N, C-alpha and C positions, 0 to 999 in steps of 0.2 A: 611212246605215245601213250595217253591216258583218256580213258573213255567215260572216266567220271565227271560228272557234273559238281559245282560248287553247291554248297548250302542256299546261296542267295539264287541261284538258278532255281533250284528245286522250290524255294519258299514262291519265288515270284509265280511259277507255274501252278504251285497249289493255290495261291490267291486267286489267279486267273479263273483255275477250275471251280472254287468256291463261288465267285461273283457270277460265272456262267450257269451253274447249278441253279442258283438262287433266283437269277433275273432273267436267264434265257432258257425258257423251258421248253419242251418239246410242243406244247400249245402256243407259244409266243412265235416259233417257227413256222408252225402251221398258218398263223396269221399273217406272217411275212409273205408266204407263199398264196395266201388267198388274195393279197392286197394287189398281187398281180406287179410290184415293183422289185422283187428280189432284193431288197436291201431294207435295212433298220437302222435309220438315223441315230435313234436313242441309243442302241447299242454301241453304234460307231462313235458317238460321242465319249461315252463309257470308255471303250477301249482306247480313245484317245487319252483321257483322263488318268488312266491306269499307266501311262506310257507304252502300252503294247505297240501302237501303231508306229511310235517313234523309235523301238528300239535299237535299230541300226542306223538312226540318223544322228548327226554327230553332237553333242552336247551346245556346240557353239549356235547351233539351229534350233535347239529346243528339244532334242532328242536326248536318249540314254546313251548313246555313243557303243553301243554293243556290238557284237558280230553275230557270226552264224550259230556259234555255240549257244548264245544267250536267247536266241531266236527260236531254236528247234523244237525246244520243249513247249514253248508258247503255241507255235504252229500247231503241235500235236493236241493241245488242250483244244484249240479253235476247232480242229477237225472232230472230236470227241462232240462237240455242241452242235458240230455243222453249221457254223456260223455263216451267213448269207454275205453276198456282197463281194466287192474285190479286195478283200482282206488279204489273200495270198500275193496278188500281185503288188499292191501298195507297200505292205511292209517289207519285201525284200527286192524285187525287181524295180518298182518305182524309187525306193529308198535309195539303191545302188546306181539307178541309171540319172536319177535326178538330183544328185549330190551337189550341191555347191551352185543350185539353180533358183531362180525366184519360186520355184514350187516346192523348195526344201522344208521349210518351216511349216508349210501348210500340212505336209503329210503328218508330222509330229502333232499338230495340234487338232488334227482332224478336219481341217477345211479342205483338204486336197486329197483326192482318191484318185488311184492310177490303176489301168488296166494294160493289158498287152497282148498282142498277137506278132510273136517274133518267130514263127515258124511256119509262115505263109497259110495260116489259118483263114479260111473264108468267113467263117463267123467268129466275131468280136465278143469275149463275155463280158458282160457288165458294162458294154459300152455307153447306155443311156443313163447310167448312175455313177460315170467315174468322170471326173474333172479334166484328167490327160489320158491320153491314148497312146502306147508307144508301139511301133512298128518297126520292122526290119526289111531292107532291100540289100540284096548284095553286100552284106555287112555292115551296113550304114543303119543306123539307130535314128530313127525320127519321133518326136514327141509334138503332139498337137491338142489343141483345147478342143475337148468333145462338142462344145456348143457350137463350134465353127465347122462341124462335119454335117455332112448329111446321112440320116442314120434310119434304117429300116428294121424294126424289132420281128424277129422270127422265133418261133415257138421251140421251147427246147425242152427235155425231159425234166431238168432242175430247175424247180421255181426260185430256188434262191441264187441263181447264176443265168440271168437273161442274157441272151444271145442278139447279137446287131450285126446287119451287113452295111459296112461304113465305105462313104464315098468322099472325097476331098483330102485324103491324107497328103498327098503331095503337095496340093496347092495351100493348106495351112499348117505348116509345120516348122519345126526348128530342129536342125541336126544335131545329135547329142554325140559327143565325143567320149564313147563307152564302147568295151568290147562286147560285140553281140553275142558271142559264144557264152561269155560269163555269165550274161542275163539269162540266156537260156537254161544255163545250169542252175542259176539261182532260181528260176521258175519252177524245173523239172524237182529239185530238192525241197522247195516250198511245198509242193504239191505232193510229195513223197511224205513229208511230215505229217501233213493235214491227213491224209489217208490213212496213215498210220493210228491217228486217234480215231477217225470215223470208224475203220476197221473194228477197233477195239470195243467201241460203242454198240455196233451193231451184234457182236458176239454177246456183249452184255445183256441187250435187250432180248436177245434169243434165250440167253441163260435165264432170265427171268421169266420169261414166257415157259420154259421148261420145267422150270420148279413150279409153277402156278396151273400149268394143264394137267388134268388128270385123266389116266384112261386106265381100265382094268384095275381101277382101287388105287392107284399111285401116281406119283408125278411122271410125265414121260422123260423127265431127265434121268429117271431111275433106270431106263431102258440102255443096254448096251450099245445099241446101234446109234442112240441119240449121243451118248457119250463118245463113241469112236468119231462121229461127225464132227462134233464141236473141238474135241482134241485136236484133230487133223487141221481144222481152220485155225485154231488158235497157233499151233505149232508153226504154221506156215507165216502167220503174221509176226509172231515173235522172232521169228528166224529173220525177217526183213528189218527188225528194230536195230542191231547193232550196225548193219549196213547204212543205215539212215544216219546213226550218230556218226561213225566213221566219214560219211560224205560232208557233215556239218564241220565236223574237225579240219577235213581237206579243205573247204572252202575256206574257213576262218584262218587257216596258215597257209592259204595261196600254195597249196600242194602242187606238183607238176602231175601228180595223180588224181586231182580234182574231177575231170571229166569222166573218168573211168568211175570214181567212185560213186558220183552221182548217178550215173547210168545204172551201174549195179543195184544202187538203192532203189532208183525208181521202178526198175525192171521186176525185182522182188516184190515190192509193195503193190504194184498194180495186178500181179498175179495173185498176192493172197487177198486183197480187196475183193476180188472176183470170187475168191473162195470163199471167203467170210459173208459176202452178200447172198451167195448160193446157198450156203449151209444154214444162215438165219432164216432165209426165205422157205427152206425145206422143213426146218424145225416147226415154224408157224403153219405149215400147210395152206391150203388156198386163202385162208384170212391175210396171209403177208401180202396180197396185191391189193389188198382194199383200201381206200382212201382213209377209212377210219382207223388203220392201223398205223402206228408212229413209225414202223419199220420201214415203210415205203418211202419217207422222207430222206432217211439216211441211205438207202438202197440206190436210189434215183441220183443222190449226189455222187456214190460211189460209180455208178455207171457211167456219169457225166466226167468225173475226174480222172478215172484210170488211165484212159487214152490221152488225156491232157497233157502238154509239155512233152509229148511223144509217148507211144504206147510201148509195152514191154517189148514187143518185137524190135522196134526201132533201138532200145537201148541197151538190149542184148548185141545188136550188132556194132554198136559203139563200144562196147565192153571188147568184143573179139578184135576190133579194130586197133584198139588200144594195147590187147596183149598180142596180136599176131601181126600187126601192121595192117594198113589201108589196103583192101583186095583190088 
């Protein structure tokens, strides 16, 4: 098993990071939140032009024909920038579920966006900004055009992830012949990779603040207590990284251990994300809670996504079931 990535994969991820650092700053993320839409159409078009949205779409449908190993580093970079909108669901769950359908090429060119609520969620993320909504009941996956559904927007903590209560799924839908469990694994793994980048960004923001903020005549980052706080959070995040990459390998290679590996990754990074957010907030002190502080944009995203697609407890239970048998 080879955990290393190719130079092309690294270069693509580096190019995406450079674009996001240049064009999607924290100020622009804040503007998306202020708009109340939870979506940035210009950025979405840019991601489609780069081929990011169509990475897992076959070349015959306008995509790049990649697999999860090609996608995981891109998701990490999207998380580092806290990119809003249904990017996690569209790139992975949507690309897999809607392969060879009338929506496939639209995912690649950015005209179709996809969201999903496959685990019995009451609130559907990005329902009002997505073209297609995927749901599952008793293992049957259904796809519905969002404009055919009755939606009621509800307030959520993350301004880049608008929530809706949706009616009319059964009346306006098409049954999709796809394994619901595979889609849940895809969504959980995509969220894990996104959280990895998001956690790294929160620690980077905290590190910058610790170098700039001075107390007793020196940066607070010079104090041992702050160093330990940062080191412990970073260790937990980096410990989750190889598990996420292993899960991507398992998914790309259709490993029989795919579900176990995905759940291990999601459990580890969900805990690590909470640790990173708490540590970054502690370093900032009371200012970290304020709207003026950029950290709160990333923390709220972390708090919203850590339990998404199954929280750490659920995924630890799935790992135990895989190793010990279903109890």
